[in-house]
TORSE-919188 format. One line per field, with one value per residue (C-alpha): residue number from 1; residue in three letters; z, y, x. Coordinates in steps of 0.05 Angstrom, whole numbers. Layout:
<recs>
k: c(NUM | ...);
r: c(ALA | ...);
Z: c(Z | ...);
Y: c(Y | ...);
X: c(X | ...);
</recs>
This chain:
<recs>
k: c(1 | 2 | 3 | 4 | 5 | 6 | 7 | 8 | 9 | 10 | 11 | 12 | 13 | 14 | 15 | 16 | 17 | 18 | 19 | 20 | 21 | 22 | 23 | 24 | 25 | 26 | 27 | 28 | 29 | 30 | 31 | 32 | 33 | 34 | 35 | 36 | 37 | 38 | 39 | 40 | 41 | 42 | 43 | 44 | 45 | 46 | 47 | 48 | 49 | 50 | 51 | 52 | 53 | 54 | 55 | 56 | 57 | 58 | 59 | 60 | 61 | 62 | 63 | 64 | 65 | 66 | 67 | 68 | 69 | 70 | 71 | 72 | 73 | 74 | 75 | 76 | 77 | 78 | 79 | 80 | 81 | 82 | 83 | 84 | 85 | 86 | 87 | 88 | 89 | 90 | 91 | 92 | 93 | 94 | 95 | 96 | 97 | 98 | 99 | 100 | 101 | 102 | 103 | 104 | 105 | 106 | 107 | 108 | 109 | 110 | 111 | 112 | 113 | 114 | 115 | 116 | 117 | 118 | 119 | 120 | 121 | 122 | 123 | 124 | 125 | 126 | 127 | 128 | 129 | 130 | 131 | 132 | 133 | 134 | 135 | 136 | 137 | 138 | 139 | 140 | 141 | 142 | 143 | 144 | 145 | 146 | 147 | 148 | 149 | 150 | 151 | 152 | 153 | 154 | 155 | 156 | 157 | 158 | 159 | 160 | 161 | 162 | 163 | 164 | 165 | 166 | 167 | 168 | 169 | 170 | 171 | 172 | 173 | 174 | 175 | 176 | 177 | 178 | 179 | 180 | 181 | 182 | 183 | 184 | 185 | 186 | 187 | 188 | 189 | 190 | 191 | 192 | 193 | 194 | 195 | 196 | 197 | 198 | 199 | 200 | 201 | 202 | 203 | 204 | 205 | 206 | 207 | 208 | 209 | 210 | 211 | 212 | 213 | 214 | 215 | 216 | 217 | 218 | 219 | 220 | 221 | 222 | 223 | 224 | 225 | 226 | 227 | 228 | 229 | 230 | 231 | 232 | 233 | 234 | 235 | 236 | 237 | 238 | 239 | 240 | 241 | 242 | 243 | 244 | 245 | 246 | 247 | 248 | 249 | 250 | 251 | 252 | 253 | 254 | 255 | 256 | 257 | 258 | 259 | 260 | 261 | 262 | 263 | 264 | 265 | 266 | 267 | 268 | 269 | 270 | 271 | 272 | 273 | 274 | 275 | 276 | 277 | 278 | 279 | 280 | 281 | 282 | 283 | 284 | 285 | 286 | 287 | 288 | 289 | 290 | 291 | 292 | 293 | 294 | 295 | 296 | 297 | 298 | 299 | 300 | 301 | 302 | 303 | 304 | 305 | 306 | 307 | 308 | 309 | 310 | 311 | 312 | 313 | 314 | 315 | 316 | 317 | 318 | 319 | 320 | 321 | 322 | 323 | 324 | 325 | 326 | 327 | 328 | 329 | 330 | 331 | 332 | 333 | 334 | 335 | 336 | 337 | 338 | 339 | 340 | 341 | 342 | 343 | 344 | 345 | 346 | 347 | 348 | 349 | 350 | 351 | 352 | 353 | 354 | 355 | 356 | 357 | 358 | 359 | 360 | 361 | 362 | 363 | 364 | 365 | 366 | 367 | 368 | 369 | 370 | 371 | 372 | 373 | 374 | 375 | 376 | 377 | 378 | 379 | 380 | 381 | 382 | 383 | 384 | 385 | 386 | 387 | 388 | 389 | 390 | 391 | 392 | 393 | 394 | 395 | 396 | 397 | 398 | 399 | 400 | 401 | 402 | 403 | 404 | 405 | 406 | 407 | 408 | 409 | 410 | 411 | 412 | 413 | 414 | 415 | 416 | 417 | 418 | 419 | 420 | 421 | 422 | 423 | 424 | 425 | 426 | 427 | 428 | 429 | 430 | 431 | 432 | 433 | 434 | 435 | 436 | 437 | 438 | 439 | 440 | 441 | 442 | 443 | 444 | 445 | 446 | 447 | 448 | 449 | 450 | 451 | 452 | 453 | 454 | 455 | 456 | 457 | 458 | 459 | 460 | 461 | 462 | 463 | 464 | 465 | 466 | 467 | 468 | 469 | 470 | 471 | 472 | 473 | 474 | 475 | 476 | 477 | 478 | 479 | 480 | 481 | 482 | 483 | 484 | 485 | 486 | 487 | 488 | 489 | 490 | 491 | 492 | 493 | 494 | 495 | 496 | 497 | 498 | 499 | 500 | 501 | 502 | 503 | 504 | 505 | 506 | 507 | 508 | 509 | 510 | 511 | 512 | 513 | 514 | 515 | 516 | 517 | 518 | 519 | 520 | 521 | 522 | 523 | 524 | 525 | 526 | 527 | 528 | 529 | 530 | 531 | 532 | 533 | 534 | 535 | 536 | 537 | 538 | 539 | 540 | 541 | 542 | 543 | 544 | 545 | 546 | 547 | 548 | 549 | 550 | 551 | 552 | 553 | 554 | 555 | 556 | 557 | 558 | 559 | 560 | 561 | 562 | 563 | 564 | 565 | 566 | 567 | 568 | 569 | 570 | 571 | 572 | 573 | 574 | 575 | 576 | 577 | 578 | 579);
r: c(MET | ILE | TYR | GLU | GLN | PHE | LYS | SER | LEU | SER | GLU | THR | VAL | LEU | SER | GLY | LYS | GLU | ALA | ASP | LEU | VAL | LEU | LYS | ASN | ALA | ASN | ILE | ILE | ASP | VAL | LEU | THR | GLY | ARG | ILE | ARG | PHE | GLY | SER | ILE | ALA | ILE | LYS | ASP | GLY | ILE | ILE | LEU | GLY | ILE | SER | ASP | ASP | TYR | LYS | GLY | ARG | GLU | GLU | VAL | ASP | LEU | ASN | GLY | ALA | TYR | VAL | SER | PRO | GLY | PHE | ILE | ASP | ALA | HIS | LEU | HIS | LEU | GLU | SER | THR | MET | VAL | THR | PRO | ALA | GLU | LEU | VAL | ALA | THR | ALA | ALA | ALA | TYR | GLY | THR | THR | THR | PHE | ILE | VAL | ASP | PRO | HIS | GLU | ALA | ALA | ASN | VAL | SER | GLY | ALA | ASP | GLY | ILE | ASP | TYR | ILE | LEU | ASP | GLN | THR | GLU | ASP | SER | ASP | ALA | ASN | VAL | TYR | VAL | MET | MET | PRO | SER | CYS | VAL | PRO | ALA | THR | PRO | LEU | ASP | ASP | ASN | GLY | CYS | THR | PHE | THR | ALA | GLU | ASP | MET | LYS | LYS | TYR | LEU | ASN | ASN | PRO | ARG | ILE | LEU | GLY | LEU | GLY | GLU | VAL | MET | ASP | ASP | PRO | ALA | VAL | VAL | TYR | ALA | ASP | ARG | SER | MET | HIS | ASP | LYS | LEU | ASP | LEU | PHE | LYS | SER | LYS | CYS | ILE | ASP | GLY | HIS | ALA | PRO | PHE | LEU | PRO | ASP | LYS | GLU | LEU | ASP | VAL | TYR | ALA | MET | ALA | GLY | ILE | MET | THR | ASP | HIS | GLU | ALA | SER | ASP | PHE | GLU | TYR | ALA | LEU | LYS | GLU | VAL | GLU | ARG | GLY | ILE | HIS | VAL | HIS | VAL | ARG | GLU | GLY | SER | ALA | ALA | HIS | ASN | CYS | SER | ASP | ILE | ILE | LYS | GLY | LEU | VAL | ALA | ASN | ASN | VAL | ASP | SER | THR | CYS | PHE | SER | PHE | CYS | THR | ASP | ASP | LYS | HIS | ILE | GLU | ASP | ILE | LEU | ARG | GLU | GLY | HIS | ILE | SER | THR | ASN | ILE | ARG | ILE | ALA | ILE | SER | GLU | GLY | LEU | THR | PRO | VAL | LYS | ALA | TYR | ARG | MET | ALA | THR | VAL | ASN | THR | ALA | ARG | THR | TYR | GLY | LEU | ARG | HIS | LEU | GLY | ALA | ILE | LYS | PRO | GLY | ALA | GLN | ALA | ASP | LEU | VAL | VAL | LEU | SER | ASN | LEU | GLU | ASN | VAL | THR | VAL | THR | ASP | VAL | TYR | TYR | LYS | GLY | LYS | LYS | ILE | ASP | LYS | ASN | TYR | CYS | ASN | LYS | VAL | VAL | LYS | LEU | CYS | LYS | GLU | GLN | LEU | LYS | LYS | THR | MET | ASN | PHE | LYS | THR | VAL | THR | GLU | GLN | ASP | PHE | VAL | LEU | PRO | ILE | THR | GLU | ASP | GLU | THR | HIS | VAL | ILE | ARG | ILE | SER | ARG | HIS | GLN | ILE | THR | THR | SER | ASP | ILE | VAL | LEU | LYS | ILE | ALA | LYS | THR | GLU | ASN | TYR | GLU | PRO | CYS | LYS | GLN | ASN | ASP | ALA | VAL | ASN | PRO | SER | LYS | ASN | GLU | PRO | LEU | LEU | LYS | ILE | ALA | ALA | VAL | GLU | ARG | HIS | LYS | ALA | THR | GLY | LYS | ILE | GLY | VAL | ALA | LEU | ALA | ALA | GLY | TYR | GLY | ILE | LYS | SER | GLY | ALA | VAL | ALA | SER | SER | VAL | SER | HIS | ASP | SER | HIS | ASN | ILE | ILE | ALA | ILE | GLY | ASP | SER | ASP | ARG | ASP | ILE | ALA | LEU | ALA | VAL | ASN | ALA | LEU | ARG | GLU | SER | GLN | GLY | GLY | TYR | VAL | ILE | VAL | ASP | ASP | GLY | ARG | VAL | TYR | ASP | VAL | LEU | ALA | LEU | PRO | ILE | MET | GLY | LEU | MET | SER | ASP | ALA | GLY | TYR | GLU | LYS | VAL | ASN | GLU | LYS | LEU | GLN | ARG | MET | LYS | LYS | LYS | ALA | TYR | GLU | MET | GLY | VAL | ASP | THR | ASN | ILE | ASP | PRO | PHE | ILE | THR | LEU | SER | PHE | MET | ALA | LEU | PRO | VAL | ILE | PRO | GLU | ILE | ARG | ILE | THR | PRO | ARG | GLY | LEU | CYS | LYS | LEU | ASP | ASP | LYS | GLY | LEU | ARG | LEU | LEU);
Z: c(1084 | 1041 | 1042 | 981 | 992 | 1059 | 1037 | 988 | 1037 | 1085 | 1039 | 1016 | 1093 | 1110 | 1046 | 1046 | 972 | 949 | 967 | 919 | 956 | 1020 | 1048 | 1076 | 1133 | 1158 | 1229 | 1239 | 1281 | 1323 | 1351 | 1379 | 1431 | 1430 | 1404 | 1349 | 1314 | 1262 | 1207 | 1137 | 1114 | 1069 | 1028 | 977 | 949 | 984 | 1050 | 1106 | 1111 | 1174 | 1192 | 1189 | 1149 | 1129 | 1079 | 1001 | 946 | 875 | 887 | 945 | 968 | 1019 | 1065 | 1093 | 1164 | 1141 | 1191 | 1173 | 1203 | 1183 | 1135 | 1178 | 1186 | 1189 | 1235 | 1214 | 1148 | 1100 | 1031 | 1008 | 1046 | 1007 | 952 | 900 | 882 | 927 | 888 | 879 | 953 | 974 | 919 | 945 | 1027 | 1004 | 980 | 1053 | 1087 | 1096 | 1073 | 1105 | 1105 | 1149 | 1115 | 1143 | 1080 | 1117 | 1078 | 1011 | 1050 | 1074 | 1001 | 961 | 1008 | 983 | 916 | 952 | 998 | 932 | 896 | 951 | 950 | 882 | 867 | 920 | 900 | 858 | 900 | 921 | 990 | 1035 | 1041 | 1090 | 1100 | 1164 | 1151 | 1165 | 1225 | 1228 | 1164 | 1180 | 1237 | 1281 | 1282 | 1270 | 1205 | 1133 | 1092 | 1025 | 1047 | 1102 | 1118 | 1164 | 1200 | 1143 | 1086 | 1126 | 1121 | 1046 | 1066 | 1126 | 1088 | 1045 | 1081 | 1067 | 1118 | 1189 | 1232 | 1246 | 1230 | 1274 | 1322 | 1328 | 1351 | 1419 | 1458 | 1410 | 1439 | 1511 | 1519 | 1476 | 1415 | 1383 | 1314 | 1337 | 1378 | 1314 | 1281 | 1346 | 1351 | 1277 | 1287 | 1361 | 1335 | 1293 | 1307 | 1331 | 1325 | 1365 | 1364 | 1430 | 1442 | 1517 | 1541 | 1618 | 1659 | 1667 | 1597 | 1574 | 1622 | 1581 | 1520 | 1525 | 1560 | 1491 | 1463 | 1429 | 1418 | 1392 | 1384 | 1343 | 1380 | 1437 | 1434 | 1498 | 1541 | 1599 | 1559 | 1524 | 1592 | 1616 | 1546 | 1556 | 1636 | 1601 | 1550 | 1489 | 1442 | 1422 | 1352 | 1368 | 1302 | 1263 | 1199 | 1162 | 1210 | 1275 | 1314 | 1372 | 1366 | 1410 | 1467 | 1476 | 1468 | 1520 | 1570 | 1556 | 1560 | 1622 | 1664 | 1638 | 1616 | 1567 | 1500 | 1477 | 1475 | 1430 | 1354 | 1303 | 1252 | 1196 | 1197 | 1148 | 1108 | 1035 | 987 | 1001 | 1064 | 1055 | 1003 | 1047 | 1116 | 1100 | 1131 | 1188 | 1188 | 1211 | 1273 | 1284 | 1280 | 1325 | 1372 | 1378 | 1384 | 1447 | 1481 | 1461 | 1445 | 1371 | 1381 | 1419 | 1370 | 1304 | 1354 | 1355 | 1281 | 1264 | 1310 | 1360 | 1303 | 1269 | 1334 | 1339 | 1279 | 1280 | 1224 | 1245 | 1177 | 1184 | 1235 | 1251 | 1215 | 1228 | 1190 | 1151 | 1160 | 1089 | 1066 | 1070 | 1094 | 1104 | 1100 | 1137 | 1125 | 1200 | 1249 | 1292 | 1230 | 1197 | 1130 | 1079 | 1029 | 994 | 1012 | 993 | 992 | 995 | 974 | 915 | 915 | 910 | 858 | 903 | 832 | 816 | 810 | 795 | 724 | 706 | 737 | 742 | 726 | 768 | 763 | 724 | 782 | 833 | 793 | 798 | 872 | 880 | 888 | 910 | 883 | 863 | 924 | 935 | 983 | 1022 | 1032 | 1085 | 1129 | 1199 | 1244 | 1315 | 1363 | 1430 | 1474 | 1472 | 1408 | 1406 | 1363 | 1337 | 1357 | 1310 | 1344 | 1315 | 1299 | 1324 | 1301 | 1361 | 1371 | 1426 | 1439 | 1449 | 1471 | 1453 | 1460 | 1394 | 1377 | 1351 | 1272 | 1212 | 1183 | 1209 | 1160 | 1181 | 1133 | 1161 | 1233 | 1254 | 1319 | 1346 | 1396 | 1417 | 1386 | 1405 | 1370 | 1305 | 1311 | 1269 | 1265 | 1200 | 1176 | 1166 | 1134 | 1116 | 1048 | 1048 | 977 | 973 | 973 | 953 | 1022 | 1015 | 1090 | 1101 | 1174 | 1183 | 1240 | 1267 | 1271 | 1300 | 1283 | 1207 | 1189 | 1115 | 1089 | 1027 | 1007 | 1014 | 1021 | 1007 | 999 | 994 | 1035 | 1101 | 1149 | 1152 | 1115 | 1066 | 1055 | 1034 | 1083 | 1069 | 1104 | 1093 | 1107 | 1062 | 1041 | 965 | 972 | 1002 | 952 | 894 | 930 | 937 | 875 | 842 | 866 | 845 | 775 | 794 | 820 | 886 | 911 | 940 | 916 | 937 | 923 | 923 | 933 | 886 | 834 | 837 | 841 | 828 | 838 | 850 | 826 | 864 | 821 | 847 | 905 | 920 | 951 | 903 | 829 | 782 | 740 | 778 | 838 | 798 | 775 | 842 | 883 | 835 | 839 | 913 | 932 | 886 | 925 | 991 | 978 | 957 | 1019 | 1062 | 1027 | 1041 | 1111 | 1129 | 1193 | 1178 | 1234 | 1204 | 1137 | 1101 | 1064 | 1110 | 1180 | 1144 | 1134 | 1202 | 1225 | 1205 | 1242 | 1304 | 1331 | 1351 | 1414 | 1424 | 1372 | 1295 | 1240 | 1205 | 1155 | 1210 | 1248 | 1304 | 1346 | 1404 | 1442 | 1512 | 1575 | 1561 | 1503 | 1430 | 1420 | 1372 | 1396);
Y: c(-291 | -337 | -340 | -309 | -251 | -240 | -238 | -193 | -138 | -147 | -136 | -70 | -53 | -71 | -38 | 24 | 11 | 47 | 28 | 21 | 76 | 124 | 164 | 223 | 265 | 227 | 227 | 160 | 127 | 75 | 37 | -14 | 42 | 81 | 151 | 187 | 192 | 233 | 198 | 168 | 95 | 54 | 4 | -48 | -108 | -89 | -94 | -45 | -43 | 11 | 73 | 128 | 190 | 152 | 117 | 134 | 116 | 105 | 140 | 192 | 223 | 285 | 275 | 341 | 319 | 285 | 223 | 153 | 95 | 18 | -5 | -8 | -85 | -99 | -153 | -185 | -173 | -212 | -186 | -214 | -165 | -102 | -124 | -116 | -167 | -177 | -143 | -85 | -75 | -87 | -38 | 22 | 3 | 2 | 80 | 102 | 65 | -17 | -55 | -120 | -155 | -217 | -245 | -290 | -319 | -358 | -312 | -350 | -414 | -423 | -405 | -448 | -483 | -506 | -466 | -402 | -411 | -411 | -361 | -308 | -338 | -334 | -264 | -233 | -274 | -213 | -158 | -98 | -114 | -170 | -215 | -271 | -321 | -349 | -415 | -418 | -448 | -449 | -478 | -479 | -423 | -464 | -527 | -475 | -451 | -471 | -454 | -479 | -521 | -560 | -554 | -600 | -604 | -659 | -608 | -563 | -606 | -589 | -520 | -529 | -518 | -459 | -396 | -351 | -388 | -363 | -399 | -418 | -364 | -334 | -388 | -362 | -434 | -417 | -469 | -526 | -499 | -491 | -556 | -597 | -615 | -663 | -637 | -564 | -589 | -625 | -558 | -525 | -581 | -578 | -503 | -503 | -486 | -424 | -369 | -381 | -319 | -319 | -295 | -289 | -230 | -228 | -294 | -304 | -302 | -378 | -392 | -338 | -382 | -449 | -411 | -379 | -443 | -474 | -433 | -375 | -316 | -270 | -234 | -175 | -176 | -135 | -80 | -50 | -35 | -71 | -138 | -119 | -118 | -185 | -218 | -192 | -214 | -278 | -273 | -258 | -206 | -158 | -127 | -59 | -53 | 2 | -15 | 2 | -30 | -40 | 21 | -3 | 39 | 100 | 67 | 16 | 65 | 116 | 63 | 44 | 113 | 128 | 65 | 66 | 0 | -25 | -28 | -85 | -133 | -88 | -80 | -52 | -86 | -60 | -131 | -104 | -41 | -21 | 18 | 79 | 86 | 77 | 127 | 181 | 172 | 117 | 51 | 27 | 103 | 111 | 67 | 108 | 175 | 158 | 132 | 190 | 238 | 194 | 212 | 151 | 179 | 171 | 122 | 74 | 82 | 71 | 11 | -25 | -9 | -48 | -85 | -109 | -151 | -165 | -201 | -238 | -268 | -284 | -229 | -220 | -186 | -136 | -80 | -42 | -4 | -42 | -71 | -135 | -115 | -116 | -39 | -28 | 50 | 104 | 175 | 221 | 294 | 306 | 249 | 258 | 268 | 203 | 242 | 194 | 225 | 161 | 84 | 39 | -39 | -75 | -12 | 11 | 69 | 47 | 85 | 120 | 125 | 53 | 22 | -57 | -60 | -133 | -165 | -243 | -295 | -346 | -416 | -405 | -442 | -385 | -344 | -394 | -399 | -375 | -449 | -433 | -430 | -370 | -351 | -319 | -268 | -333 | -352 | -293 | -306 | -293 | -312 | -283 | -335 | -321 | -272 | -244 | -236 | -223 | -168 | -166 | -88 | -65 | -27 | 45 | 46 | -32 | -104 | -128 | -132 | -131 | -183 | -141 | -178 | -144 | -159 | -158 | -174 | -244 | -249 | -296 | -263 | -187 | -138 | -84 | -34 | -39 | -53 | 3 | -24 | 4 | -12 | 58 | 100 | 167 | 148 | 123 | 52 | 21 | -57 | -89 | -165 | -190 | -258 | -311 | -347 | -417 | -401 | -459 | -530 | -513 | -532 | -487 | -460 | -391 | -364 | -294 | -251 | -179 | -119 | -52 | -3 | -7 | 46 | 29 | 53 | 24 | -24 | -75 | -86 | -157 | -180 | -243 | -216 | -242 | -263 | -319 | -362 | -321 | -336 | -282 | -227 | -184 | -130 | -97 | -70 | -116 | -190 | -170 | -123 | -171 | -231 | -184 | -168 | -237 | -257 | -206 | -231 | -303 | -267 | -228 | -282 | -239 | -173 | -124 | -103 | -43 | -44 | 19 | 5 | -59 | -44 | -59 | 2 | -24 | -81 | -85 | -156 | -185 | -245 | -280 | -327 | -272 | -233 | -187 | -159 | -160 | -101 | -47 | -3 | 51 | 24 | -15 | 50 | 92 | 40 | 32 | 103 | 118 | 56 | 81 | 150 | 117 | 76 | 132 | 169 | 111 | 117 | 82 | 101 | 146 | 116 | 54 | 25 | 3 | -61 | -70 | -66 | -121 | -161 | -180 | -192 | -271 | -279 | -322 | -317 | -236 | -230 | -221 | -246 | -259 | -290 | -348 | -397 | -440 | -381 | -336 | -357 | -325 | -320 | -304 | -329 | -392 | -404 | -411 | -435 | -429 | -393);
X: c(-311 | -269 | -192 | -186 | -228 | -198 | -130 | -143 | -175 | -121 | -73 | -101 | -113 | -37 | -4 | -46 | -73 | -133 | -205 | -256 | -300 | -286 | -341 | -304 | -320 | -380 | -418 | -409 | -471 | -428 | -482 | -427 | -409 | -462 | -422 | -428 | -355 | -323 | -283 | -282 | -311 | -268 | -303 | -275 | -312 | -377 | -339 | -320 | -243 | -245 | -255 | -200 | -173 | -111 | -154 | -154 | -204 | -204 | -273 | -278 | -347 | -342 | -401 | -387 | -416 | -478 | -493 | -482 | -515 | -514 | -566 | -628 | -663 | -744 | -740 | -807 | -854 | -898 | -881 | -949 | -993 | -961 | -1008 | -945 | -894 | -842 | -780 | -824 | -831 | -760 | -740 | -783 | -768 | -689 | -693 | -715 | -654 | -673 | -628 | -644 | -712 | -721 | -791 | -844 | -878 | -937 | -987 | -960 | -956 | -1023 | -1049 | -1003 | -960 | -888 | -894 | -913 | -845 | -812 | -848 | -818 | -742 | -743 | -770 | -726 | -657 | -631 | -656 | -608 | -618 | -615 | -673 | -680 | -736 | -765 | -801 | -875 | -890 | -965 | -1002 | -1045 | -1052 | -1094 | -1140 | -1200 | -1169 | -1195 | -1136 | -1097 | -1049 | -1011 | -938 | -909 | -843 | -825 | -836 | -790 | -733 | -703 | -698 | -658 | -589 | -609 | -570 | -628 | -669 | -654 | -700 | -774 | -827 | -875 | -906 | -977 | -1016 | -989 | -1030 | -998 | -933 | -954 | -989 | -944 | -972 | -919 | -926 | -915 | -854 | -822 | -821 | -786 | -737 | -713 | -694 | -673 | -599 | -633 | -678 | -755 | -796 | -863 | -936 | -963 | -1008 | -1034 | -1017 | -1025 | -961 | -953 | -968 | -915 | -873 | -884 | -876 | -808 | -784 | -799 | -749 | -789 | -733 | -776 | -850 | -875 | -953 | -937 | -985 | -970 | -902 | -931 | -941 | -867 | -839 | -863 | -836 | -768 | -766 | -776 | -718 | -764 | -732 | -786 | -800 | -839 | -883 | -906 | -944 | -1002 | -1048 | -1016 | -985 | -952 | -876 | -904 | -938 | -877 | -824 | -860 | -858 | -788 | -760 | -807 | -780 | -708 | -715 | -650 | -668 | -619 | -680 | -714 | -719 | -764 | -809 | -861 | -907 | -948 | -939 | -962 | -920 | -968 | -947 | -879 | -878 | -917 | -869 | -814 | -812 | -766 | -738 | -812 | -804 | -737 | -769 | -823 | -777 | -738 | -791 | -814 | -757 | -709 | -639 | -616 | -560 | -603 | -664 | -612 | -586 | -660 | -661 | -596 | -549 | -599 | -639 | -576 | -547 | -615 | -617 | -540 | -528 | -451 | -441 | -495 | -520 | -455 | -400 | -341 | -281 | -304 | -379 | -420 | -418 | -496 | -501 | -555 | -535 | -571 | -578 | -612 | -605 | -674 | -713 | -684 | -681 | -642 | -604 | -568 | -566 | -509 | -521 | -454 | -415 | -457 | -507 | -585 | -616 | -674 | -715 | -711 | -777 | -774 | -800 | -778 | -836 | -817 | -863 | -896 | -933 | -994 | -1031 | -1009 | -1063 | -1117 | -1132 | -1207 | -1238 | -1313 | -1379 | -1430 | -1455 | -1526 | -1561 | -1579 | -1519 | -1512 | -1570 | -1565 | -1620 | -1623 | -1648 | -1613 | -1625 | -1553 | -1513 | -1436 | -1413 | -1349 | -1323 | -1263 | -1215 | -1179 | -1107 | -1102 | -1110 | -1144 | -1218 | -1270 | -1328 | -1386 | -1448 | -1519 | -1599 | -1622 | -1688 | -1707 | -1711 | -1706 | -1652 | -1616 | -1609 | -1566 | -1595 | -1667 | -1655 | -1604 | -1576 | -1509 | -1464 | -1463 | -1515 | -1476 | -1413 | -1448 | -1425 | -1479 | -1487 | -1459 | -1458 | -1394 | -1373 | -1320 | -1327 | -1278 | -1244 | -1193 | -1224 | -1297 | -1324 | -1381 | -1368 | -1391 | -1390 | -1431 | -1434 | -1443 | -1397 | -1392 | -1339 | -1330 | -1381 | -1396 | -1464 | -1508 | -1457 | -1402 | -1325 | -1296 | -1229 | -1186 | -1132 | -1154 | -1099 | -1070 | -1117 | -1137 | -1207 | -1254 | -1269 | -1327 | -1372 | -1434 | -1501 | -1538 | -1540 | -1551 | -1481 | -1440 | -1460 | -1439 | -1376 | -1358 | -1369 | -1334 | -1269 | -1286 | -1281 | -1217 | -1183 | -1176 | -1167 | -1201 | -1278 | -1323 | -1398 | -1442 | -1516 | -1525 | -1469 | -1393 | -1359 | -1290 | -1249 | -1169 | -1150 | -1095 | -1079 | -1023 | -1053 | -1101 | -1053 | -1015 | -1014 | -964 | -988 | -934 | -943 | -972 | -1028 | -1043 | -1036 | -1076 | -1138 | -1123 | -1133 | -1194 | -1223 | -1202 | -1231 | -1295 | -1300 | -1288 | -1342 | -1390 | -1380 | -1320 | -1285 | -1225 | -1193 | -1182 | -1157 | -1213 | -1178 | -1124 | -1164 | -1221 | -1158 | -1150 | -1222 | -1219 | -1144 | -1167 | -1096 | -1107 | -1150 | -1212 | -1265 | -1261 | -1304 | -1282 | -1320 | -1335 | -1365 | -1353 | -1291 | -1258 | -1186 | -1183 | -1155 | -1196 | -1164 | -1184 | -1255 | -1311 | -1372);
</recs>
């Protein structure tokens, strides 16, 4: 706070002058003391002056006993993964109480490097919310990835003095950290005075010790309580994730409550959550609601959504209702159900019906990122030559996979639509063909393998949203339909596509880096819902999202087995390797 602003605010407090706004008769969620106390909140110039019934305001709003929380904070998310432009997603989530977003733009960076990062910064600069950025640490994510750009410690230096850059984004190349890769540690050293986010699913104990020793401060990849506890015991702050694909909140909170573990070292994040899910159930408000339903006391749940995160990232002006804090506030009619009635950002009420209709233009090259040749059926031939074949088993409600080894009859080309093998016939899990096509540098690399747990019949689905390198990922039961789907994405400059028995059913174009659309949420969602309905009618397991789940099948830093343009790769206690 600059001197002139402090002087004006202090004079208002000490002299009894009118504040800009007083929210009267509120049940205030005091995340600092763990109490709910009754009082009135005075605000001037977007700053909280104090809590007292003595304050008078030019505008006074009687809340009649409604609850007031600090604005919610999403500790980790990727705006690019929501399909719409960043400003539109922020405006939508803000209406549900999330007033601060800590964003990792590594999806954009993996496609377009610094141009992608600058796009996220520019698009969110004028949002009615606080949007901070973590500098992408792993571009590419691993040495096995074929992505669009390389982003080094030297490339990061120009961003160090940007006040919206809070630190280093999720460090997912944990072998580079643990085994002291020089280039990775140059990045860690560069941000040693700031927050460093982690990405460490299921590291063995000693490797996790070294990972924490390297200065990693947070992680959002814990999918169960036991692993989350291991991380907290090592000083790693755990972001409990509840997104569109990964649902970790219930399990971790159950364990936290059952074992009476202090919740101070836990926060909430969404990681990847689409607008349709936000509109249906909320944003960080969903995490809070689940935590309370699993037995966490309401104030502790609200702490995890506010002050715990603010303290972790050094945001001293956010996360609590106190003198000098920014007046980001959420008014609730129901504490346990997290029913949001009004949201204030810097003391101004957010229009909950607002949708950002003014879309900022982006650089033209960000809409020309599909750089690969037309594919044919022959590109997806998969000979079975060994006695045993590795199969990707897709997990329900999670982004993890399992490596299933099957004995499949040898053949020059496995054709799922003809051979009808299954991981478990009683559960109707037929094998499908899954492929990853390199799309950044026209290398011609295509990896092909088998997968179970997806379930589509007589067709294919393909997507250019394919974490984290964002090559083309496709799955189907015939080479013909897979090739049709991939070529359709080449024509649309990215997006989602469904092919139904030899014809393209529909394409949802995402031309901005193959990740986002500037057509507006209504158009995007209308087509998305129609395509999801079609996918389920074609046999896709209703316990997974046809597109979001598929987008993680090429992410080699998540256990246990994935497909990349170089072929199958596996991550387990032996490390990451091609099979």
